[in-house]
N, C-alpha and C positions, 0 to 999 in steps of 0.2 A: 332289368325287364329290357327287351330288344327294342329297337326302335318301332313305335307303334307307326301302323299304316292308316289307321281308321279312328279318328277320336269323335267320341259322343260326349256332350256336356248337357245334364239336364239341368235346367235352370238359366233363364236366358236374362239376369239382370245383373246387379254390381258385381259377383262374384264370378259367375261364368263367362260376361262379357271380359272380363281382367284377365281370367285364366287364358282366354283364348287369343286374347294379345299377348299374354306373357308366352304363350305355344308358338306363336309366329317369331315374336322377339328371339326366342331360343332357338329358332333355327328351324322348326318343322312347318314343312311344308303341302303335307299330305292333308286329306279331305278333315274337315271341321265340322260337324252337324250341331246345332244347338235348338233344344227344345224350351220352350217357352210357353208356359200355360196360360198366360195372360193374352189378350186378344191383341196387343200391342207390341211392338218392341221394349226393352227395357228402358226405364226413365228414372230420374231422379225423384227419389220418394221422399227425401228430408222436408222437401219444399211444401208437402202436401197438409201438414200440420202446420205449417210455418205461414209464409206470404202467400199461399194459394188461397188457405180456406179462410183468411181475412178479406179478399179480395172478392169481385164481383164478377158475373159474366160468365162463359164456359173457360173452364181451367183451361190453360196452354201449359202441359207437361214438358218437360225438356228432358228430350231421349238421349240418353248416354251414349249413343252412337248412331251416327246417319247411315241411310241407305247405301249411301258411296262407300262408307268405311266396311261394310260387309261385303261388297262388291270387291274393293280392291284388295281385302284381306282373302275373299273366297271363303267365306263362311256361309254354311247353309243354314239360315236361321228359320226355324218352324215356330211362327206363334199360334197362339191356341189350342197347343198340343201337349197335352199332360200325359206323364208317363203313369203306369199301373202296374208293373210287375218287371222286376228283375231277375233274369235266369243267368247266373253268372258262369253256370257250366258251360252255355251254349255262349255267354258273352252276347246276350241279346237282349234289351230293355223295350218290352211293348207299349205300347199308349193306349190310352184308353179306348180309340176307337178301333185297337186291333192291328195298328201298322208295328212291323218291328223294326227295331234300327238295330243292327250288330255294331260290333265295337271292338277294337284291340285295346284303348285304353278311354274308361269312363271317369268322368268328373260328376261328382254329384255336388250341385249346387241349389238344391231346391228351396231353401232358406226357410223361413218359417210363416205362421201365419197367425192370425188375432185369434185368442180365446175370446168367443161369442157369451153373451149373456142374451137369455132369451124371456118373453113373457109367459105368463101363465096358459096363455092359450098356443104358445110354441112359436111366437113372431120373434125372427132374430134381428135384435137389435142392432144398430150400424156401429160399424169399428172404422176406424182412419189406419187404412193400410194401403190401398192402390187408388190408381184414379177415379173407378167407377165408384168407389166408397165415397170419394171425396165429392161426387155428383150427386151420389143418395145425400150426404148430410147436408150439402148444401139446400138441398130441394125440403128438407124437412126441417132444417134451420130456417128459412126464409120464412115458412109456415108459422112459426112458431117464436113467442117473444120469450118465452122462460124454457132456457136449457139446461138440462141435467148431463153433468160429466161422469159417469162412475170409475176411479182409478185415478190416483193422483202420482203414477211416475210420470216422466218426461213428456210423454205422448199426452197424457190427459191435461198436464200444466201447459203445454203449448195451444192443445185446444181449446182450453177454458181461456187463456189469455187472449187467443185470435180471436174469440168469439165477443169478449168484452170488447175489443175495439173496434166492432161491429156494432156495439151499442145494444147486444143482447145480454139480457139478465143471467146469471151463469151459478148454479147451484155444482158445488166440486165434492164428489165424495171421496176420501182416502182411508185407508186401512190403518196406516202406521200412524205413530203418535206426529209426524212430521214428514213432508211428503220428500221421499228420496233420502231421507235422513242416514241411512244404511250404507249409502252410496257417496254424500258429498257430505257428510259430516251433519250434528246436529245444528252449528252456527250457521252455515251458509244456506240449509234448509229451511232456518226459522227467517231468515231474509226472505226465501222465494216464498213462504207461505204470507209472510206479514205483507211483501211485496202484490200478489194475488188479492187479498183483501183490500188494500188500500186502493187498489183499482177496481173494487165491488164485486170482487166473483165472494159467493156466499160458500167458504171452504168449510168441509165437517173433516175434522180429522178422528182417527180410531171408530170408525163408523161400518157396519157390514150390511150389504145391500142384501135382503134374504130373497125378494122376489119383485115382479114387477106385472102389473095389469095394467088393461088398455091398449090403444089402438094410437097412431101418431096424431099428435095434438092433443091427447087426453090420456097422459098416463099418471098411474100412481104407486109409486116407489115404497116399498116396506123395509124399513132399515132397522138396526139395533146401535145403540150408542154405547160407549165404552163401560157403561154402568150396567148392559144387558138390557136396557129399556127399549121396548118397541117403537116405532114411529112411522107416519106414512108423510109422503111428500107428493104433493102434485108438480106437474110438469107437462111442457107441452112435446118434450124431444128428450129422448134419452141415446147418449152415445158411450159407449163402453170402451175403455182403454185399460184392460183387465189383465194384460202380459201377452204372450203369443206361446204357442206350439210347434215344433219342428214338423217339416213336410217329409216323413220318414215311413208312412204307410205303407207303401208303394214298395219297400223294401222287405217286407215281411216274408218271411219264408226264403230270403235269399241267402244266407249266412253271413251277411253282412251285420257286424259287432254295429250296437244301436246302444246309447243310454242317454236318452234325452236329446241325441243327435247321432251324426255318424263319427264314431270313435275312428281317430285317425293319430299317426304319431306328429312328432313336429314338423315333418316335410308334407304331411297332408295324406299321405299313405292309410290304406283302411287295413284289416285284416287278410280280404280278398286280393288275390293276385291282380294287378292294373286296375283297381278300382281307387280314386282318390276322392276326396270331400273338400269343401271350401266354403268360407263365408258362415253366417248364421245357423247353419245346418249342422258345421261340426263341432264336435268334443274332442278337442286336439289337445295333446301335449305341449305345452309352453315352458320352453327351456327356462327363459327370464324367470318361472314362479315355480319350476320344479313340481308340476302338476297339471290335470288335465283341466281346462278352462271351457267356457263357451261365452263369446264373444258377440252380441248382440248390436252391432253398431256399422254404419255404413261405411266409414273408414277402413274399420278391420276387413270387409269383404272385398273392397276394392284390392286394398294392399295383400292379402294372402291369396285371394285369385291369382294373382300375378305372378307371386312367388308357387303355387303349386304347378301355375302353367309352365313355368319355366324350367320347374322339376322333372313334369312329363316328357318335356321336349328334350331335355339334356339326358336324362337318366340319371340326376343328380339327385342327392337328399338333403339339399340345404334346410336346416331349419327356417321355420318364421316364427320371429323373435319380435316382433314390434309391439311398442306399447301400447296397450288398449288407448282408445282416442273416442269422445262424441261432445258436441257443442249441442246447444241449444237455445233458440231465443225466445225469451218471453218481455213481451213489453218493451219493448225497442233496447233490451239489454240481452248481451252475449256471453252464456258462461261456457268455459272452455273446462274440459278434465282429462287428465291423463293418469294414467296408472291402473290400480287398485289399493283404494283405502280397505284396510282392514277394520275389525270389531276391534274396539279399545285403542285403536291409534289417537296418539296424540297430535293435538292440530298447532299450527302456530303461523300467524301473520306474517308473510314476507315482504308485501307491499300494501299501503293503504291501510285503512280501517273498514270495520263491517259499516261504517256509517258514510263511507265514500262511494263514489260511482263506480269506481274501480278498486280492485283489492285482489290479492291472490294470498291463498293459504297452502302451506304446507302438510303431510300426512305422514306419520312414522312410527316407530315403536323400537324400542330395543336396539338403537342404533342404526336400525334400517329406513332407509326411506322409501316411502311407497308411493306416494301419489300427489296430485296438485290438482287444485281446482281455482278458478280465478272467473272475475267477472270483469271482463276487459282485458286490459293488461296484454295484448296480444303480442306486441313486439317483446316481451318478457318470458314468454312461456319456451322460445324455443332452447334455451339453456338449461331449463329444468328439462325437457324433455331428453334431452341427450344424457343429463345425469341418470334419470330411470332408464334409460335403454340400456346403459352399462353398470346396472345395479349399484350405483353411487350410493356410500352409505348417508347418515343425517347429519355428520358434521361437512362433509361436502358442500351438501343442499344448504346448509346454513352458511358454510363460506361464500357460497354462489349468491346469497341475498344480502351479503356484508354484516352477518350477524355470526357471532360466536357462544358455545353453551353456555359459559359463564354470563353473558349478556342475556340470554333466554331463560337461563334457570336451569333448563335442560340435562 
């Protein structure tokens, strides 16, 4: 690709803003226009379901970049402008209000949105994704004593924990036998489940919500348990945390290859000339795993956005190969996760015991080291991250932990 003269970034959150900074870092000095569908500049989303939800008063979200940064870098940031259509032949993105934005290079960083749960009468129940969502949830939570969260992924778990810290009566419904067990393994998932229950969360596993009726303050949920028996549950507020879907509808008919996200190579390039993607919306080839992956985590969006921005600016094809990472806070305990645990992986405690406040667990199989999960142990994580980053084997992970194959019986 020749040096672009005009770059358009659709999506003004973590990936889009990091890509813009990567463009400048890579030496690109031309125009950069950033379309952001939300009414405010990009801000720190993870705190919404963590500290901000358990707080009171008007939430003060932390903007990712200040207005002075936009001015210094020369970004033309358009808030409240959502993309409606991509015409790749003309190299134009049309916004929902009809305004057209031409480009020489386009970065798609539109992220994902929450899947929704609606009542029998079509009322969309609140989810936690945006600052406006937080305000709406706080309004309903303040008016209700009994809160129900549908979905026991890490957002649902964080929301449940934050609400319990506010003294609310919380019921949590999850479809898996253990919360997030397919990601963090059954041992740590059991600890998280038991910790929530010990703090007063009424957590129901292997349950499936089949319908919701009523209005705010007076809802009735219908659900089935693991045996298929139907039940009802009365509550004052329902919050849905049932996953996300990529924001790719505006790309329909453009010729861009999508598969649950924009398909790209490891450098972030799509099948269309001069069109790239990064962040939650990307379905990209990961050299470390030799397969296409989706990584819906905040750190990935920031780091991948920068790499793709550098590639566009320099005309390079540097692969993005960073180990996936996320963290979560629940009841003043912080969990960290690096890598990708696989089904059937063996687990090994490398630090502490499951009864300790801090512990670290390794996951691997057939001589391969796949992932770590820890509670606390921040100072011990860096070395394991480096091992995962270079594809180290199980023996190296054990050696780093001061263990041996013979000692572990592996």
